[in-house]
Every structure is written in C-alpha cells, then in structure tokens.
C-alpha positions as CSV (number, residue, x, y, z in Angstrom):
1,X,-29.9,-12.4,34.2
2,X,-26.9,-14.7,33.8
3,X,-29.2,-17.6,32.8
4,X,-30.5,-15.5,29.9
5,X,-27.2,-14.0,28.8
6,X,-25.5,-17.2,27.8
7,X,-28.2,-18.3,25.3
8,X,-28.4,-14.8,23.9
9,X,-24.7,-14.7,23.5
10,X,-24.7,-18.1,21.8
11,X,-27.4,-16.9,19.4
12,X,-25.5,-13.7,18.5
13,X,-22.4,-15.8,17.8
14,X,-24.4,-18.1,15.6
15,X,-25.7,-15.2,13.6
16,X,-22.2,-13.7,13.3
17,X,-20.8,-17.1,12.1
18,X,-23.7,-17.5,9.7
19,X,-23.1,-14.0,8.3
20,X,-19.4,-14.7,7.8
21,X,-20.2,-18.0,6.0
22,X,-22.7,-16.3,3.8
23,X,-20.1,-13.7,2.9
24,X,-17.5,-16.4,2.1
25,X,-20.1,-18.2,-0.1
26,X,-20.9,-15.0,-1.9
27,X,-17.2,-14.3,-2.6
28,X,-16.6,-17.9,-3.8
29,X,-19.4,-17.3,-6.3
30,X,-18.0,-13.9,-7.3
31,X,-15.6,-13.8,-10.2
32,X,-12.9,-11.3,-11.1
33,X,-11.3,-11.1,-14.6
34,X,-7.7,-10.0,-14.6
35,X,-6.6,-8.6,-18.0
36,X,-2.9,-9.2,-18.5
37,X,-2.8,-11.7,-15.6
38,X,0.6,-13.1,-16.6
39,X,2.3,-9.8,-15.9
40,X,3.8,-8.8,-12.6
41,X,1.0,-6.7,-11.3
42,X,-1.6,-8.9,-12.9
43,X,-0.3,-12.1,-11.2
44,X,0.1,-10.4,-7.8
45,X,-3.5,-9.2,-8.0
46,X,-4.8,-12.6,-9.2
47,X,-3.2,-14.2,-6.1
48,X,-4.7,-11.6,-3.8
49,X,-8.2,-12.2,-5.1
50,X,-7.8,-15.9,-5.1
51,X,-6.5,-16.0,-1.5
52,X,-9.6,-13.9,-0.5
53,X,-12.0,-16.5,-1.9
54,X,-12.9,-15.1,-5.3
55,X,-13.1,-17.1,-8.5
56,X,-10.2,-15.8,-10.6
57,X,-10.2,-15.7,-14.4
58,X,-6.8,-14.7,-15.8
59,X,-6.6,-13.4,-19.4
60,X,-3.5,-14.1,-21.5
61,X,-2.7,-13.2,-25.1
62,X,-3.2,-16.1,-27.5
63,X,-0.1,-18.3,-27.6
64,X,1.2,-17.3,-24.2
65,X,2.1,-20.0,-21.7
66,X,0.0,-19.9,-18.5
67,X,2.0,-19.7,-15.2
68,X,1.8,-22.7,-13.0
69,X,-0.5,-21.1,-10.4
70,X,-3.3,-23.0,-8.6
71,X,-6.7,-21.5,-8.3
72,X,-6.6,-19.4,-11.5
73,X,-8.6,-20.2,-14.6
74,X,-6.7,-19.1,-17.7
75,X,-8.4,-17.6,-20.8
76,X,-6.2,-17.3,-23.9
77,X,-8.4,-14.8,-25.7
78,X,-7.2,-11.6,-27.4
79,X,-8.4,-8.5,-25.6
80,X,-9.5,-7.1,-28.9
81,X,-12.1,-9.9,-29.2
82,X,-14.4,-8.4,-26.7
83,X,-17.4,-10.5,-27.5
84,X,-15.6,-13.8,-27.1
85,X,-13.8,-12.7,-23.9
86,X,-17.1,-11.4,-22.4
87,X,-18.7,-14.7,-23.1
88,X,-15.8,-16.7,-21.5
89,X,-15.8,-14.4,-18.5
90,X,-19.6,-14.3,-18.1
91,X,-20.5,-13.5,-14.5
92,X,-17.4,-11.6,-13.6
93,X,-18.3,-8.7,-11.3
94,X,-14.9,-7.0,-11.5
95,X,-12.4,-6.5,-14.3
96,X,-8.8,-5.5,-13.4
97,X,-6.9,-3.7,-16.2
98,X,-3.4,-5.0,-15.6
99,X,-2.2,-4.6,-19.2
100,X,1.1,-2.7,-19.4
101,X,2.6,-2.3,-22.9
102,X,6.4,-2.0,-23.0
103,X,7.7,1.6,-22.6
104,X,8.6,2.2,-26.2
105,X,5.0,1.1,-27.3
106,X,3.2,2.7,-24.4
107,X,2.0,5.8,-26.2
108,X,0.7,3.7,-29.2
109,X,-1.0,0.8,-27.4
110,X,-2.1,2.0,-23.9
111,X,-5.2,4.0,-24.9
112,X,-6.4,1.3,-27.3
113,X,-6.1,-1.4,-24.6
114,X,-8.1,0.8,-22.2
115,X,-10.8,1.3,-24.8
116,X,-11.1,-2.5,-25.2
117,X,-11.3,-2.9,-21.4
118,X,-14.0,-0.3,-21.1
119,X,-16.1,-2.1,-23.7
120,X,-15.5,-5.5,-22.0
121,X,-16.4,-4.2,-18.5
122,X,-19.5,-2.5,-19.9
123,X,-20.6,-5.7,-21.6
124,X,-20.1,-7.7,-18.3
125,X,-21.7,-4.9,-16.2
126,X,-18.6,-5.2,-14.1
127,X,-16.5,-2.8,-12.0
128,X,-13.4,-1.7,-14.0
129,X,-10.2,-1.2,-11.9
130,X,-7.0,0.4,-13.0
131,X,-3.6,0.8,-11.2
132,X,-2.7,4.4,-11.6
133,X,0.6,6.2,-11.0
134,X,2.0,9.7,-10.2
135,X,2.9,10.5,-13.9
136,X,-0.3,12.5,-14.1
137,X,0.9,15.3,-11.9
138,X,4.1,16.4,-13.7
139,X,7.3,18.0,-12.4
140,X,5.4,20.8,-10.6
141,X,3.5,18.3,-8.2
142,X,3.3,19.2,-4.5
143,X,4.9,17.1,-1.8
144,X,1.6,15.5,-0.8
145,X,-0.6,14.2,-3.6
146,X,-4.4,13.9,-3.0
147,X,-7.2,12.7,-5.3
148,X,-8.1,16.3,-6.2
149,X,-4.5,17.5,-6.8
150,X,-4.2,19.3,-10.2
151,X,-2.9,17.0,-13.0
152,X,-0.5,18.8,-15.4
153,X,1.7,16.1,-16.9
154,X,4.5,17.3,-19.2
155,X,5.6,13.8,-20.4
156,X,4.1,11.6,-23.0
157,X,3.3,8.8,-20.6
158,X,1.8,11.2,-18.1
159,X,-0.6,12.7,-20.8
160,X,-1.6,9.1,-21.9
161,X,-2.3,8.3,-18.2
162,X,-4.6,11.3,-17.9
163,X,-6.4,10.3,-21.1
164,X,-6.9,6.7,-19.9
165,X,-8.6,7.9,-16.7
166,X,-10.6,10.5,-18.6
167,X,-12.0,7.8,-20.9
168,X,-13.0,5.7,-17.9
169,X,-14.8,8.7,-16.4
170,X,-16.5,9.6,-19.6
171,X,-17.7,6.0,-20.1
172,X,-19.4,6.2,-16.8
173,X,-21.4,9.2,-17.9
174,X,-22.5,7.6,-21.2
175,X,-23.3,4.1,-19.8
176,X,-23.7,2.1,-16.6
177,X,-20.0,1.5,-16.3
178,X,-18.5,1.9,-12.8
179,X,-14.7,2.3,-12.6
180,X,-12.0,2.9,-10.0
181,X,-8.4,4.0,-10.2
182,X,-6.0,3.2,-7.3
183,X,-2.9,5.4,-7.7
184,X,0.4,4.2,-6.2
185,X,4.1,4.9,-6.4
186,X,6.9,2.8,-8.0
187,X,6.4,-0.9,-7.6
188,X,8.7,-3.4,-5.9
189,X,8.2,-7.0,-5.0
190,X,6.6,-10.0,-6.9
191,X,9.3,-10.1,-9.6
192,X,11.2,-8.0,-12.0
193,X,10.6,-4.9,-14.1
194,X,10.9,-1.8,-11.9
195,X,13.4,0.7,-10.6
196,X,13.9,-1.6,-7.5
197,X,15.6,-4.4,-9.5
198,X,16.7,-2.4,-12.6
199,X,18.6,0.2,-10.6
200,X,18.5,0.2,-6.8
201,X,19.4,-3.4,-6.1
202,X,21.1,-4.2,-9.4
203,X,24.6,-4.3,-7.7
204,X,23.6,-5.0,-4.2
205,X,25.4,-8.4,-4.2
206,X,28.6,-6.3,-5.0
207,X,28.0,-4.1,-2.0
208,X,26.6,-1.1,-3.9
209,X,23.2,0.6,-3.9
210,X,22.5,2.4,-7.1
211,X,20.1,5.3,-6.5
212,X,18.4,7.0,-9.5
213,X,17.8,10.4,-7.9
214,X,18.7,13.0,-5.3
215,X,19.8,11.2,-2.2
216,X,17.5,13.0,0.3
217,X,14.4,13.5,-1.8
218,X,11.5,11.2,-0.7
219,X,9.6,9.4,-3.4
220,X,6.6,7.1,-3.4
221,X,6.9,3.3,-3.5
222,X,4.3,0.5,-3.4
223,X,5.0,-3.1,-2.3
224,X,3.0,-5.1,-4.8
225,X,1.5,-7.7,-2.5
226,X,0.1,-4.9,-0.3
227,X,-1.3,-3.0,-3.3
228,X,-2.9,-6.2,-4.7
229,X,-4.6,-6.8,-1.4
230,X,-5.9,-3.2,-1.5
231,X,-7.5,-3.9,-4.9
232,X,-9.3,-6.9,-3.5
233,X,-10.5,-5.1,-0.5
234,X,-11.8,-2.1,-2.5
235,X,-13.5,-4.5,-5.0
236,X,-15.1,-6.3,-2.1
237,X,-16.4,-3.1,-0.6
238,X,-17.8,-2.1,-4.0
239,X,-19.8,-5.4,-4.0
240,X,-21.0,-4.9,-0.5
241,X,-21.7,-1.2,-0.5
242,X,-22.2,-0.1,-4.2
243,X,-24.0,3.1,-3.1
244,X,-20.8,4.5,-1.6
245,X,-19.2,4.6,-5.1
246,X,-19.9,7.1,-7.9
247,X,-19.5,6.0,-11.5
248,X,-15.8,7.0,-11.4
249,X,-13.6,7.0,-8.3
250,X,-10.0,7.7,-7.6
251,X,-8.1,6.5,-4.5
252,X,-4.5,6.9,-3.4
253,X,-2.4,4.1,-2.0
254,X,0.2,5.5,0.4
255,X,2.7,2.7,0.5
256,X,6.0,4.2,1.5
257,X,7.7,7.6,1.0
258,X,11.4,6.8,0.9
259,X,14.8,8.5,0.5
260,X,18.2,6.9,-0.4
261,X,19.1,6.7,3.3
262,X,15.8,4.9,4.0
263,X,16.7,2.2,1.4
264,X,20.2,2.0,2.9
265,X,18.7,1.3,6.3
266,X,16.5,-1.4,5.0
267,X,18.9,-3.1,2.6
268,X,22.3,-2.9,4.4
269,X,21.4,-5.5,7.1
270,X,20.2,-7.8,4.4
271,X,23.4,-7.4,2.5
272,X,25.4,-8.2,5.6
273,X,23.2,-11.2,6.4
274,X,23.8,-12.7,3.0
275,X,27.5,-12.1,2.9
276,X,27.5,-9.2,0.4
277,X,29.0,-6.9,3.0
278,X,31.5,-7.3,5.8
279,X,30.1,-7.0,9.3
280,X,31.3,-3.4,9.7
281,X,31.1,-2.3,6.1
282,X,28.5,0.0,4.6
283,X,26.9,0.0,1.2
284,X,28.6,2.1,-1.5
285,X,26.5,4.6,-3.3
286,X,26.1,4.4,-7.1
287,X,24.3,6.8,-9.4
288,X,22.2,6.4,-12.6
289,X,23.9,7.5,-15.8
290,X,21.1,10.0,-16.8
291,X,23.5,11.7,-19.2
292,X,23.9,8.5,-21.1
293,X,20.1,7.9,-21.4
294,X,19.7,11.4,-22.7
295,X,22.6,11.1,-25.2
296,X,21.4,7.8,-26.6
297,X,17.7,8.5,-26.4
298,X,17.4,9.3,-30.1
299,X,18.7,5.8,-30.9
300,X,17.3,3.7,-28.0
301,X,13.6,4.3,-27.3
302,X,13.8,2.8,-23.8
303,X,16.6,5.2,-22.8
304,X,14.4,8.1,-24.1
305,X,11.5,7.0,-22.0
306,X,13.6,6.6,-18.9
307,X,15.2,10.0,-19.3
308,X,11.8,11.6,-19.6
309,X,11.0,10.4,-16.1
310,X,14.1,11.8,-14.4
311,X,12.1,14.6,-12.7
312,X,10.4,12.0,-10.5
313,X,13.6,11.4,-8.7
314,X,14.3,15.0,-7.9
315,X,10.7,16.0,-6.9
316,X,9.6,15.0,-3.4
317,X,6.2,13.4,-3.3
318,X,4.0,11.1,-1.2
319,X,0.4,9.9,-1.6
320,X,-2.3,10.7,1.0
321,X,-4.6,7.7,1.6
322,X,-7.3,9.3,3.8
323,X,-10.1,8.6,1.3
324,X,-9.0,5.0,0.8
325,X,-8.8,4.2,4.5
326,X,-12.2,5.8,5.2
327,X,-13.6,3.1,3.0
328,X,-11.6,-0.1,3.6
329,X,-10.0,0.6,7.0
330,X,-6.2,0.5,7.5
331,X,-4.2,0.1,4.3
332,X,-2.4,-3.2,3.9
333,X,1.2,-2.4,4.9
334,X,4.2,-4.7,5.3
335,X,7.2,-3.3,7.3
336,X,9.8,-2.1,4.9
337,X,12.6,-4.5,5.9
338,X,10.3,-7.4,5.6
339,X,9.0,-6.2,2.2
340,X,12.5,-5.6,0.9
341,X,13.6,-9.1,2.0
342,X,10.6,-10.7,0.2
343,X,11.3,-8.6,-2.9
344,X,14.9,-9.7,-3.0
345,X,13.8,-13.3,-2.6
346,X,11.4,-12.9,-5.5
347,X,14.3,-11.7,-7.6
348,X,16.3,-14.8,-6.7
349,X,19.1,-12.7,-5.2
350,X,19.4,-14.8,-2.1
351,X,20.9,-17.5,-4.2
352,X,23.6,-15.2,-5.5
353,X,27.1,-16.2,-4.4
354,X,28.7,-14.2,-1.6
355,X,30.9,-11.4,-2.8
356,X,34.6,-11.3,-1.8
357,X,34.6,-8.9,1.1
358,X,37.5,-7.7,3.2
359,X,36.5,-8.1,6.8
360,X,37.5,-5.5,9.4
361,X,40.5,-6.4,11.5
362,X,39.7,-8.0,14.9
C-alpha cells in the first residue's frame, strides 16, 4: 500500500498546486474599479485588492493628483461621465463605491453619486460594493446590530444612507445589477479624517485622551486595513460562488466594540513608549465640546453635522458578523494594540516630539 500512496499523494498535491495557480491567474485577470480611490477608504481598499492579485483601476476626479502607489492604474475620469468611465474600465468585475462627499455636502451629493455608480456597475455587468455604517439604525438601535435590524434613522445622513441602499436594492430588481453593502463602525487607520484622529488621539502627545461620548458605553470601530481585506475576500467569493449571492446583500463587519477604558488600555502603553507619558503616569481624560457644536451649528455646517451624531456616543452598539463569517470564514482582525500603533504611525504621530513630563520620584 505504501508504494501506491506516495504517487497518489504526489498527484493530489500537483492537482492542488495547479488549482491554486489557476485561481491566481484568474485573479490577476480580474479587475476591480475603485471609485474615489484617492480617499482614505478607497486607497486602503485598492491596496487590499492589489495585494490579493487583482488588477486595480483607481478613479480620480479630473485634475486630481494620483498618489504614488505601485500596482494601481489611475483613471482621471469624472464619475458623471459614465460612458467614458465604463469604456476605460472595461472588463472590471467589481466596482467599489468609495466616494465620500464632505459632511456639509453629504445630503446634496451622496445620492447622486450613488446613482452614477449604479449606472456604471450596470454597464460593466459588475458587482457593486458599498461601505455602510450604523447611521441607518437611529438612536433607538439595540446593543447588537444584525442585517435584519429595523432601520429607523432620525438624522439627515442616516436617511440618506437608507436611501442609497434602497436604490441599490431596487436597481437589482429592475436589471441584472448585483450589489453588496458591508456595514462597519467608525474607521481608524490608513490616514486622517475620523473620530480617532480628530478627537480621541488629537492630544495624545500631550498625555490626554479626548473621548467623544459616555465613558463606559461600547461603540463599534473598524480598522480600515481589516475592512479593506474583507471587501476583497467577499468580492472574491462572489466571483467564485455567485449563486450564493442574491441581487442585493448586506453583511456586517464586527471589528471592535470599545469603551473609553478599552482605548486607554490600548493607547496608554504607546504613549509611555513614545515619551508622551511618564512611566507611572496615566492618560488624562478630555471631553468633546458638544455644547459648542450645537451653539455654532447654525453658522458652521460641519459643527451642525457633528452635533447630529452625538447620540452614537451615548448608545451602546456592536455589529454581529455571523452572516459574513459563514461566507468568508474568520473576519480579518488585527489585535487592537497593534492596530492602534499602526494607526498612530499612519498619522505621523510617532515623529512628534516628546512632551515634557514629570517623572515619578525614585
């Protein structure tokens, strides 16, 4: 029996290797179009697809400067010019909608951009993917959010988010469009532009953690490189097993559910390591000036939009990812301390001069 086992084992390995090679060749021939690829989420997602072997097309608005990023083909075509963009991205099997208008223009521009993306993905016969968030659920949301949790947003951005997803769903009924929403919590990592850098770590180099909400209320967070890998894995699965997807699907990315003390535990050792805290000192706690945002909201649109989202920081919530993991296996997950260190490095904070700290007496 042993004389036969070795050749059979060798043959099985050869078939397995050939299968892996065929899969890699297929992925190398498969293209993804990232709309808004210069942005934070867009660039993180472009990198994840590129590193997994996809051909990556990154769309920029006309006149924008392309990042110096190997392995990405840049298209400086306006999203509104659907026909030209579809021609330039011919062969793309996946379209990722990474367009994120600034807060004050969100209500005016987000739905229109989604409509352009739907037309583009339909023209390409491509899977359309959207990063969703928890705005859809409103202040009455339960502690654990699932794909079938009732959506009853009270904010402008929440209602727009619901409308965007409804348009994706309706387009799948009227055409051959397939689309996917992956819902996640607040972003951190891969650059600037979220509560992590605008609030939580803003004064970290001075020994202070500024927390926007109730100290012991857990809220959902997503480390962007992990979320980007999840987009790639789900897109890959949609290519390999299309029958497992309906025309419109929603998945939840769990990420982390964190309180203020959780962030203290992750960031305090890093603050000590980089000389922003004495060896025995602890981070001071700072708070967000919500009263100021509300008072000046009539004059400063950004403050108005921020104040509208205050409820998120006083409502405990986490995302259940059972449906996602049933399809792709374990969710990509970086340990929090490691993710926080990488996020701070991305912000350039490790080059910040050490704060003057009073060391504890010997």
